[in-house]
N, C-alpha and C positions, 0 to 999 in steps of 0.2 A: 578413749580419745574425745577430747573436747572439740567444742565448736571451732575455735580459732585454728588449732592445728588441721583439722579437716578441711577448712576453707584455704588455708595457706597453700595446700597441695594444689590448688586450683587457681591459684592468683586472686582469690575472692577475699573482700574484706567484710567483717560482720555488718559494719555500719551501713553497707550498700545494700543489704537484704531488706525486704519489705517486712512487716510485723508478721504476716501470715508465714513467709519464707523462714523467719525465725524459729516461728513456733514449730513448723514442719521439721526443720534441721534438728531442733532440740529432741523432739519427739521419736524422730527416726534414730538419732544417735543413741537415744535412751534404749530403744528397742533393740538395736543390734548389740548393744553391750549387756543386754539382760537376757535375751531370749530369741528364738527363731521368730522371724516376721511372720504373723499370720495374715489369713485372707482378709480379716477385719481391719489389720493394720494398714493394709494395701488400700481397701476401700476407703479409709478414712483420708489416707494420703492423697488418693485420686479426687475425693471431695474437696480437700483444701486445695489442691492445685487448681480444680475446676473453678472454685471461687476466686482464687488469684487472678486467672486469666479473665473472668467475666469482670473484675474489677478493672484490670487494665484496658480491656476493651470499651469501658465506659470514658476513657479519657478522651477529651475533644482534640479533634484534628490529628489523629493518629497518621504517621506516614503510611503509605498504601502498602508497602512491603510489610511493616510491623503488623498491620491490620490483618493481612492475609495469613501471616505466620500465627498470630494469636487465635485467629479463627480455626486453622488447621489443628493447633494444640487442643483447642476446646472441644472439636469434633472428636480427637483421639481419646482424651479422657472420658467423653460421654460413652465412647464405644466400649472403652475398657471397663467402665463402670457397669453398663449393661452386660457385659459377658459375666461379670463376678456376680451380678445380682440374680438373674435368671435367664436359663437357656432361651426361652421364647422370647424374651425382650432383646436378647443379644441378637438372635436370628433376624428379628424384624430390623434392628438398628443397621445390622451387617447388609441386609437387602436394601434398605434406604440409602446407605452409604454408596453401595455398588451402583444403584441407580442414578446417583448424582455424579459419578465419575464419568468424564468426558474423554474418552479415549478414541 
């Protein structure tokens, strides 16, 4: 499956993707066509997506809802990364996340 056909299924055009998103898409399509996805592949994907969100957060004057959404995505990527890295770091991150919840 190539980049264009995968994107067409979701009504997305390749030219609207950022450079990081294009690289990520190409890498993931290559991985799923070649082999099973490994933990290292997932870690790499999470790292790239974290960088992508960080870049978006650096934009000036983001709308409030987009800012909140991006921060939530970033927090999720950091938590996932911690779970994949080490159990102790994951536990600490989860505890910090739970302390920050306002229920």
